[in-house]
C-alpha positions as CSV (number, residue, x, y, z in Angstrom):
1,M,-12.3,-9.1,-7.1
2,A,-11.3,-9.4,-3.4
3,A,-8.9,-8.0,-1.6
4,A,-5.6,-10.0,-1.0
5,Y,-4.1,-10.1,2.7
6,Q,-0.4,-9.5,3.1
7,N,1.7,-8.2,6.1
8,L,4.5,-6.0,5.7
9,L,7.5,-5.0,7.9
10,V,8.8,-1.8,8.0
11,E,12.2,-0.9,9.7
12,Q,12.0,2.7,11.1
13,G,13.9,5.1,9.7
14,T,14.6,3.3,6.3
15,T,13.0,3.6,3.0
16,F,10.3,1.2,2.3
17,T,9.5,0.2,-1.1
18,T,7.4,-2.9,-2.4
19,T,6.0,-3.9,-5.8
20,I,2.6,-6.1,-6.1
21,A,1.5,-7.8,-9.2
22,I,-1.8,-7.9,-9.8
23,D,-3.8,-10.6,-11.8
24,N,-6.9,-11.6,-12.8
25,A,-9.5,-14.3,-12.6
26,Y,-7.3,-15.9,-15.4
27,G,-3.7,-15.1,-13.8
28,D,-3.4,-13.0,-16.6
29,I,-2.0,-9.1,-15.9
30,Y,-4.6,-7.1,-15.2
31,D,-5.4,-3.8,-17.4
32,L,-4.5,-1.1,-15.0
33,S,-4.9,1.5,-17.5
34,G,-6.9,4.8,-16.7
35,Y,-6.4,3.4,-13.0
36,T,-5.1,5.5,-9.8
37,V,-3.9,4.0,-6.7
38,S,-4.2,5.1,-3.2
39,G,-3.4,3.7,0.2
40,Q,-2.8,4.3,3.6
41,I,-1.5,3.1,7.6
42,R,-3.4,3.8,10.7
43,K,-3.1,2.4,14.0
44,S,-6.1,0.8,14.1
45,Y,-8.9,0.6,11.9
46,Y,-10.9,3.3,13.7
47,S,-8.0,5.7,13.8
48,A,-9.3,9.3,12.6
49,N,-6.1,10.3,10.6
50,A,-3.7,8.2,9.0
51,T,-0.4,7.7,10.6
52,A,1.2,7.6,7.0
53,T,0.6,7.3,2.9
54,F,1.7,5.7,0.7
55,V,3.5,7.0,-2.4
56,T,2.1,4.8,-5.4
57,S,2.5,4.1,-9.0
58,I,1.4,2.2,-11.6
59,N,3.3,-0.1,-13.8
60,I,0.8,-0.7,-16.6
61,V,2.8,-2.7,-19.0
62,T,3.5,-5.4,-16.2
63,G,0.1,-4.9,-13.9
64,S,1.6,-3.9,-10.9
65,I,1.6,-1.0,-8.4
66,T,4.3,-0.1,-6.2
67,L,4.2,1.5,-2.2
68,N,6.7,3.5,-1.1
69,L,7.7,5.4,2.2
70,S,10.5,7.6,2.6
71,S,13.1,7.5,5.3
72,N,11.5,10.3,6.7
73,V,8.1,9.3,7.1
74,T,9.2,5.5,8.6
75,S,11.4,8.0,11.2
76,T,8.3,9.4,12.3
77,M,6.4,6.3,13.3
78,S,6.3,5.1,15.9
79,A,7.4,1.1,16.6
80,G,5.0,-0.8,16.6
81,R,1.7,-2.8,14.9
82,Y,-0.4,-0.9,12.4
83,V,-2.9,-1.3,9.6
84,Y,-3.2,-1.0,6.0
85,D,-5.2,-0.9,3.0
86,T,-4.4,-0.4,-0.6
87,V,-7.5,0.9,-3.1
88,I,-7.3,1.0,-7.0
89,V,-9.7,3.9,-8.8
90,D,-11.1,3.0,-12.1
91,T,-11.2,6.7,-13.8
92,N,-13.1,4.9,-17.1
93,N,-15.6,3.2,-15.0
94,G,-17.2,6.3,-13.1
95,Y,-14.6,6.1,-10.4
96,A,-15.3,2.7,-9.4
97,K,-12.9,1.7,-6.0
98,T,-11.7,-1.9,-5.3
99,R,-9.2,-2.8,-2.3
100,I,-6.7,-5.1,-3.9
101,L,-4.6,-5.1,-0.8
102,E,-4.8,-5.1,3.1
103,G,-3.1,-6.6,6.3
104,T,-1.0,-5.1,9.3
105,V,2.3,-3.2,9.3
106,D,4.7,-4.0,11.9
107,V,7.7,-1.3,12.7
108,S,10.5,-2.4,13.9
109,P,12.2,0.2,16.1
110,R,15.8,1.3,15.0
111,V,19.1,1.6,16.8
112,T,21.2,3.6,14.3
113,Q,20.1,7.4,14.9
């Protein structure tokens, strides 16, 4: 499975949530039983440290994952462009890792404090 590319917009100081449905090559719901998911945001592909780490969850019924950032986390992010990716790990298959989603994150600055 090749990683999908999707750009995200995060509004500084707000809660961010997005849900991504994953399907197989036939368009059927992808069986995420036994999988874990993680994702990070970095200023560049070469940054040593993550700017933010998504709080993630998996819904095995719908074959989807949810990525969350709290308002406390987005408040600490400077406005600008970042990169991110999301990886699933198959705990049933030797912890095989698959990148499923990647792209840029644009953080828009806030006015209301």
